[in-house]
PyMOL CGO cylinders between C-alpha atoms (Angstrom):
from pymol import cmd
from pymol.cgo import CYLINDER

trace = [
    CYLINDER, -16.58, -21.73, -8.13, -12.84, -21.89, -7.67, 0.3, 1, 1, 1, 1, 1, 1,
    CYLINDER, -12.84, -21.89, -7.67, -10.60, -20.81, -4.70, 0.3, 1, 1, 1, 1, 1, 1,
    CYLINDER, -10.60, -20.81, -4.70, -9.98, -17.28, -5.34, 0.3, 1, 1, 1, 1, 1, 1,
    CYLINDER, -9.98, -17.28, -5.34, -13.59, -16.77, -6.14, 0.3, 1, 1, 1, 1, 1, 1,
    CYLINDER, -13.59, -16.77, -6.14, -14.41, -17.88, -2.68, 0.3, 1, 1, 1, 1, 1, 1,
    CYLINDER, -14.41, -17.88, -2.68, -11.76, -15.67, -1.31, 0.3, 1, 1, 1, 1, 1, 1,
    CYLINDER, -11.76, -15.67, -1.31, -12.25, -12.33, -3.36, 0.3, 1, 1, 1, 1, 1, 1,
    CYLINDER, -12.25, -12.33, -3.36, -15.73, -12.78, -4.29, 0.3, 1, 1, 1, 1, 1, 1,
    CYLINDER, -15.73, -12.78, -4.29, -17.61, -12.40, -7.71, 0.3, 1, 1, 1, 1, 1, 1,
    CYLINDER, -17.61, -12.40, -7.71, -15.60, -10.22, -10.21, 0.3, 1, 1, 1, 1, 1, 1,
    CYLINDER, -15.60, -10.22, -10.21, -18.91, -8.99, -11.65, 0.3, 1, 1, 1, 1, 1, 1,
    CYLINDER, -18.91, -8.99, -11.65, -20.38, -7.94, -8.50, 0.3, 1, 1, 1, 1, 1, 1,
    CYLINDER, -20.38, -7.94, -8.50, -17.17, -6.35, -7.58, 0.3, 1, 1, 1, 1, 1, 1,
    CYLINDER, -17.17, -6.35, -7.58, -17.01, -4.18, -11.03, 0.3, 1, 1, 1, 1, 1, 1,
    CYLINDER, -17.01, -4.18, -11.03, -20.74, -3.25, -10.70, 0.3, 1, 1, 1, 1, 1, 1,
    CYLINDER, -20.74, -3.25, -10.70, -19.84, -1.68, -7.25, 0.3, 1, 1, 1, 1, 1, 1,
    CYLINDER, -19.84, -1.68, -7.25, -17.28, 0.55, -8.94, 0.3, 1, 1, 1, 1, 1, 1,
    CYLINDER, -17.28, 0.55, -8.94, -19.19, 1.25, -12.20, 0.3, 1, 1, 1, 1, 1, 1,
    CYLINDER, -19.19, 1.25, -12.20, -19.04, 4.93, -13.01, 0.3, 1, 1, 1, 1, 1, 1,
    CYLINDER, -19.04, 4.93, -13.01, -16.10, 5.86, -10.82, 0.3, 1, 1, 1, 1, 1, 1,
    CYLINDER, -16.10, 5.86, -10.82, -12.64, 7.00, -12.00, 0.3, 1, 1, 1, 1, 1, 1,
    CYLINDER, -12.64, 7.00, -12.00, -10.17, 4.44, -11.65, 0.3, 1, 1, 1, 1, 1, 1,
    CYLINDER, -10.17, 4.44, -11.65, -7.04, 5.15, -10.05, 0.3, 1, 1, 1, 1, 1, 1,
    CYLINDER, -7.04, 5.15, -10.05, -4.91, 5.10, -13.29, 0.3, 1, 1, 1, 1, 1, 1,
    CYLINDER, -4.91, 5.10, -13.29, -7.19, 7.50, -14.64, 0.3, 1, 1, 1, 1, 1, 1,
    CYLINDER, -7.19, 7.50, -14.64, -6.91, 9.71, -11.71, 0.3, 1, 1, 1, 1, 1, 1,
    CYLINDER, -6.91, 9.71, -11.71, -3.26, 9.74, -11.99, 0.3, 1, 1, 1, 1, 1, 1,
    CYLINDER, -3.26, 9.74, -11.99, -3.23, 10.55, -15.71, 0.3, 1, 1, 1, 1, 1, 1,
    CYLINDER, -3.23, 10.55, -15.71, -5.52, 13.49, -15.22, 0.3, 1, 1, 1, 1, 1, 1,
    CYLINDER, -5.52, 13.49, -15.22, -3.58, 14.91, -12.49, 0.3, 1, 1, 1, 1, 1, 1,
    CYLINDER, -3.58, 14.91, -12.49, -0.51, 14.54, -14.44, 0.3, 1, 1, 1, 1, 1, 1,
    CYLINDER, -0.51, 14.54, -14.44, -2.15, 16.27, -17.27, 0.3, 1, 1, 1, 1, 1, 1,
    CYLINDER, -2.15, 16.27, -17.27, -3.34, 19.05, -15.25, 0.3, 1, 1, 1, 1, 1, 1,
    CYLINDER, -3.34, 19.05, -15.25, 0.18, 19.48, -13.65, 0.3, 1, 1, 1, 1, 1, 1,
    CYLINDER, 0.18, 19.48, -13.65, 1.79, 19.63, -17.20, 0.3, 1, 1, 1, 1, 1, 1,
    CYLINDER, 1.79, 19.63, -17.20, -0.73, 22.45, -18.03, 0.3, 1, 1, 1, 1, 1, 1,
    CYLINDER, -0.73, 22.45, -18.03, 0.06, 24.46, -14.89, 0.3, 1, 1, 1, 1, 1, 1,
    CYLINDER, 0.06, 24.46, -14.89, 3.84, 24.26, -15.53, 0.3, 1, 1, 1, 1, 1, 1,
    CYLINDER, 3.84, 24.26, -15.53, 3.59, 25.31, -19.28, 0.3, 1, 1, 1, 1, 1, 1,
    CYLINDER, 3.59, 25.31, -19.28, 2.79, 29.01, -18.46, 0.3, 1, 1, 1, 1, 1, 1,
    CYLINDER, 2.79, 29.01, -18.46, 5.50, 29.29, -15.60, 0.3, 1, 1, 1, 1, 1, 1,
    CYLINDER, 5.50, 29.29, -15.60, 7.93, 27.67, -18.04, 0.3, 1, 1, 1, 1, 1, 1,
    CYLINDER, 7.93, 27.67, -18.04, 7.01, 30.07, -20.76, 0.3, 1, 1, 1, 1, 1, 1,
    CYLINDER, 7.01, 30.07, -20.76, 7.33, 32.99, -18.59, 0.3, 1, 1, 1, 1, 1, 1,
    CYLINDER, 7.33, 32.99, -18.59, 10.89, 31.89, -17.55, 0.3, 1, 1, 1, 1, 1, 1,
    CYLINDER, 10.89, 31.89, -17.55, 11.79, 31.52, -21.25, 0.3, 1, 1, 1, 1, 1, 1,
    CYLINDER, 11.79, 31.52, -21.25, 10.13, 35.08, -22.12, 0.3, 1, 1, 1, 1, 1, 1,
    CYLINDER, 10.13, 35.08, -22.12, 12.17, 36.61, -19.34, 0.3, 1, 1, 1, 1, 1, 1,
    CYLINDER, 12.17, 36.61, -19.34, 15.40, 35.22, -20.47, 0.3, 1, 1, 1, 1, 1, 1,
    CYLINDER, 15.40, 35.22, -20.47, 14.85, 36.30, -23.89, 0.3, 1, 1, 1, 1, 1, 1,
    CYLINDER, 14.85, 36.30, -23.89, 14.30, 39.78, -22.86, 0.3, 1, 1, 1, 1, 1, 1,
    CYLINDER, 14.30, 39.78, -22.86, 17.54, 39.93, -21.07, 0.3, 1, 1, 1, 1, 1, 1,
    CYLINDER, 17.54, 39.93, -21.07, 19.40, 38.51, -23.83, 0.3, 1, 1, 1, 1, 1, 1,
    CYLINDER, 19.40, 38.51, -23.83, 17.78, 40.95, -26.20, 0.3, 1, 1, 1, 1, 1, 1,
    CYLINDER, 17.78, 40.95, -26.20, 18.90, 43.73, -23.77, 0.3, 1, 1, 1, 1, 1, 1,
    CYLINDER, 18.90, 43.73, -23.77, 22.47, 42.44, -23.39, 0.3, 1, 1, 1, 1, 1, 1,
    CYLINDER, 22.47, 42.44, -23.39, 22.66, 42.45, -27.42, 0.3, 1, 1, 1, 1, 1, 1,
    CYLINDER, 22.66, 42.45, -27.42, 21.50, 45.99, -27.81, 0.3, 1, 1, 1, 1, 1, 1,
    CYLINDER, 21.50, 45.99, -27.81, 23.98, 47.14, -25.17, 0.3, 1, 1, 1, 1, 1, 1,
    CYLINDER, 23.98, 47.14, -25.17, 26.92, 45.53, -26.98, 0.3, 1, 1, 1, 1, 1, 1,
    CYLINDER, 26.92, 45.53, -26.98, 27.23, 42.44, -24.78, 0.3, 1, 1, 1, 1, 1, 1,
    CYLINDER, 27.23, 42.44, -24.78, 28.30, 41.67, -21.07, 0.3, 1, 1, 1, 1, 1, 1,
    CYLINDER, 28.30, 41.67, -21.07, 30.00, 44.60, -20.02, 0.3, 1, 1, 1, 1, 1, 1,
    CYLINDER, 30.00, 44.60, -20.02, 33.15, 43.95, -18.28, 0.3, 1, 1, 1, 1, 1, 1,
    CYLINDER, 33.15, 43.95, -18.28, 35.07, 46.86, -16.38, 0.3, 1, 1, 1, 1, 1, 1,
    CYLINDER, 35.07, 46.86, -16.38, 38.66, 47.10, -15.54, 0.3, 1, 1, 1, 1, 1, 1,
    CYLINDER, 38.66, 47.10, -15.54, 38.06, 48.66, -12.10, 0.3, 1, 1, 1, 1, 1, 1,
    CYLINDER, 38.06, 48.66, -12.10, 38.39, 45.21, -10.14, 0.3, 1, 1, 1, 1, 1, 1,
]
cmd.load_cgo(trace, "trace")
């Protein structure tokens, strides 16, 4: 048994204690994916709104400029 084994304990026993639990890196990856999925709908809605405004602008002949400033 080495010095670190005496300080930290047996790796196999520690691994067995956490078996079946989600690791910190897996948790972070899952939250990152979930956040990405949430933002897709919001971004798509913004893009759609921009597209509709752009179409309206094209239909009425571009950006209207007045000379009554």
